[in-house]
Structures are given as C-alpha cells and as structure tokens.
C-alpha positions as a LaTeX table, in Angstrom:
\begin{tabular}{lrrr}
\hline
Residue & $x$ (\AA) & $y$ (\AA) & $z$ (\AA) \\
\hline
Unk1 & 241.97 & 46.34 & 123.08 \\
Unk2 & 239.38 & 43.74 & 122.01 \\
Unk3 & 237.15 & 44.18 & 118.96 \\
Unk4 & 233.77 & 42.92 & 117.92 \\
Unk5 & 232.99 & 43.27 & 114.22 \\
Unk6 & 229.35 & 43.94 & 113.29 \\
Unk7 & 227.74 & 41.70 & 110.72 \\
Unk8 & 228.10 & 44.42 & 108.08 \\
Unk9 & 231.84 & 43.67 & 107.98 \\
Unk10 & 233.39 & 40.53 & 106.60 \\
Unk11 & 234.57 & 37.92 & 109.13 \\
Unk12 & 237.77 & 37.76 & 107.07 \\
Unk13 & 238.78 & 41.02 & 108.68 \\
Unk14 & 238.68 & 39.38 & 112.12 \\
Unk15 & 240.81 & 36.52 & 110.84 \\
Unk16 & 243.44 & 38.93 & 109.52 \\
Unk17 & 243.39 & 40.83 & 112.82 \\
Unk18 & 243.91 & 37.68 & 114.89 \\
Unk19 & 246.85 & 36.64 & 112.69 \\
Unk20 & 248.50 & 39.88 & 113.73 \\
Unk21 & 247.78 & 39.32 & 117.42 \\
Unk22 & 244.67 & 41.48 & 117.78 \\
Unk23 & 241.79 & 39.99 & 119.75 \\
Unk24 & 238.88 & 40.26 & 117.31 \\
Unk25 & 235.72 & 38.33 & 116.69 \\
Unk26 & 232.98 & 38.78 & 114.11 \\
Unk27 & 229.21 & 38.59 & 114.55 \\
Unk28 & 229.35 & 35.91 & 111.84 \\
Unk29 & 231.73 & 33.75 & 113.90 \\
Unk30 & 229.77 & 33.90 & 117.16 \\
Unk31 & 226.32 & 33.34 & 115.69 \\
Unk32 & 225.07 & 36.89 & 116.23 \\
Unk33 & 223.88 & 37.63 & 112.69 \\
Unk34 & 220.39 & 39.02 & 112.07 \\
Unk35 & 220.02 & 40.30 & 115.60 \\
Unk36 & 219.22 & 43.95 & 116.36 \\
Unk37 & 221.90 & 46.59 & 116.59 \\
Unk38 & 221.05 & 46.93 & 120.31 \\
Unk39 & 221.69 & 43.21 & 120.82 \\
Unk40 & 225.01 & 43.56 & 118.92 \\
Unk41 & 226.11 & 46.41 & 121.15 \\
Unk42 & 224.93 & 44.56 & 124.31 \\
Unk43 & 227.05 & 41.59 & 123.26 \\
Unk44 & 230.12 & 43.77 & 122.70 \\
Unk45 & 229.62 & 45.62 & 126.02 \\
Unk46 & 229.23 & 42.41 & 128.02 \\
Unk47 & 232.41 & 40.99 & 126.47 \\
Unk48 & 234.23 & 44.32 & 127.00 \\
Unk49 & 234.86 & 44.69 & 123.26 \\
Unk50 & 234.94 & 47.78 & 121.07 \\
Unk51 & 232.23 & 47.57 & 118.43 \\
Unk52 & 233.40 & 48.02 & 114.80 \\
Unk53 & 230.70 & 48.78 & 112.26 \\
Unk54 & 229.81 & 50.73 & 109.12 \\
Unk55 & 226.38 & 51.52 & 110.60 \\
Unk56 & 227.14 & 55.02 & 111.94 \\
Unk57 & 223.66 & 56.47 & 112.40 \\
Unk58 & 222.13 & 53.61 & 114.33 \\
Unk59 & 225.10 & 53.20 & 116.65 \\
Unk60 & 225.27 & 56.92 & 117.36 \\
Unk61 & 221.63 & 56.76 & 118.43 \\
Unk62 & 222.26 & 53.65 & 120.50 \\
Unk63 & 225.20 & 55.31 & 122.25 \\
Unk64 & 222.94 & 58.14 & 123.33 \\
Unk65 & 220.39 & 55.59 & 124.56 \\
Unk66 & 223.05 & 53.62 & 126.45 \\
Unk67 & 224.35 & 56.86 & 127.98 \\
Unk68 & 220.86 & 57.90 & 129.10 \\
Unk69 & 220.32 & 54.41 & 130.55 \\
Unk70 & 223.76 & 54.54 & 132.25 \\
Unk71 & 224.85 & 51.38 & 130.40 \\
Unk72 & 228.46 & 51.91 & 129.33 \\
Unk73 & 229.93 & 50.19 & 126.32 \\
Unk74 & 233.51 & 49.80 & 125.22 \\
Unk75 & 233.34 & 52.32 & 122.41 \\
Unk76 & 232.42 & 52.20 & 118.75 \\
Unk77 & 234.71 & 52.48 & 115.73 \\
Unk78 & 232.98 & 53.50 & 112.54 \\
Unk79 & 234.44 & 52.17 & 109.28 \\
Unk80 & 233.64 & 54.75 & 106.56 \\
Unk81 & 232.04 & 53.70 & 103.32 \\
Unk82 & 235.00 & 55.23 & 101.47 \\
Unk83 & 236.81 & 52.01 & 102.42 \\
Unk84 & 235.58 & 49.28 & 100.09 \\
Unk85 & 234.24 & 46.35 & 102.14 \\
Unk86 & 236.19 & 43.80 & 100.14 \\
Unk87 & 239.54 & 45.30 & 101.17 \\
Unk88 & 239.84 & 43.02 & 104.17 \\
Unk89 & 243.56 & 43.46 & 104.77 \\
Unk90 & 243.42 & 47.24 & 104.38 \\
Unk91 & 240.55 & 47.54 & 106.88 \\
Unk92 & 242.32 & 45.17 & 109.26 \\
Unk93 & 245.53 & 47.18 & 109.01 \\
Unk94 & 243.67 & 50.39 & 109.81 \\
Unk95 & 242.01 & 48.75 & 112.80 \\
Unk96 & 245.40 & 47.48 & 113.98 \\
Unk97 & 246.83 & 51.00 & 113.67 \\
Unk98 & 243.86 & 52.38 & 115.56 \\
Unk99 & 244.43 & 49.76 & 118.29 \\
Unk100 & 248.07 & 50.71 & 118.65 \\
Unk101 & 247.06 & 54.36 & 119.17 \\
Unk102 & 244.44 & 53.38 & 121.79 \\
Unk103 & 246.20 & 50.69 & 123.79 \\
Unk104 & 244.02 & 51.34 & 126.85 \\
Unk105 & 240.83 & 51.20 & 124.77 \\
Unk106 & 238.23 & 53.85 & 124.36 \\
Unk107 & 236.34 & 55.61 & 127.09 \\
Unk108 & 232.81 & 54.37 & 127.65 \\
Unk109 & 230.35 & 55.78 & 125.14 \\
Unk110 & 233.12 & 56.90 & 122.79 \\
Unk111 & 232.63 & 56.92 & 119.05 \\
Unk112 & 235.68 & 57.10 & 116.79 \\
Unk113 & 236.04 & 57.08 & 113.05 \\
Unk114 & 238.58 & 54.86 & 111.37 \\
Unk115 & 240.96 & 56.93 & 109.29 \\
Unk116 & 240.71 & 55.86 & 105.69 \\
Unk117 & 244.28 & 56.80 & 104.80 \\
\hline
\end{tabular}
C-alpha cells in the first residue's frame, strides 16, 4: 500500500514511514503544497496512493464528487485531531499498523479513520 500525505501533515511522518519500508511521500516533498484538495486527491489517485489527511470534511465531499464522476481513488485515511500533529513517530506507527491490516489497499472511494490508540 502506497501513501500520499496531505500538506496538513508533517513530511517527517513520510520520512519515518519510509525508514520502516512503507512507500510514502508528502505533498511537501513533491511540490504539491498550496494546491486545492481536489488537485491533491487527483495526484494521489494518478499515483495509485492512499491519501492521508486531517481534512475530513473536504475529502468526504470530494469522495462523493469522485464517485459521481466515476473517478476512483485509492482511498482516504483520516488522521483524527486527537493525535497531536507533532507526534510524527506515533502517527507513522499508526499508519504502518493500518497498512499491515490492509495489505491489498483500500477499495476505491473508501474512507477510513486512523485509530488513535
């Protein structure tokens, strides 16, 4: 499973994930900052990556739009605000655990919530 971290998450999380063998890139690393959420999800979909973000409401709306337009994406993982954004290793570990439970990836248009425990 490949991940694309939205710009609302630190690129340090992607670094930690890669050190543990997880294919992850950050919007910061690929020059995608300050683009629209739709452009972010388009990028993730084209690269067959699961989008990881804190921005639940906008990406739920975009998933409905993508579904209606018959434009599948590789799923979205929502990082809850109960996880402090500066806990890079903790967030990375939770994403790694999520990845191990979803080895085949998510179904198109899926939205999952990262467990905060």
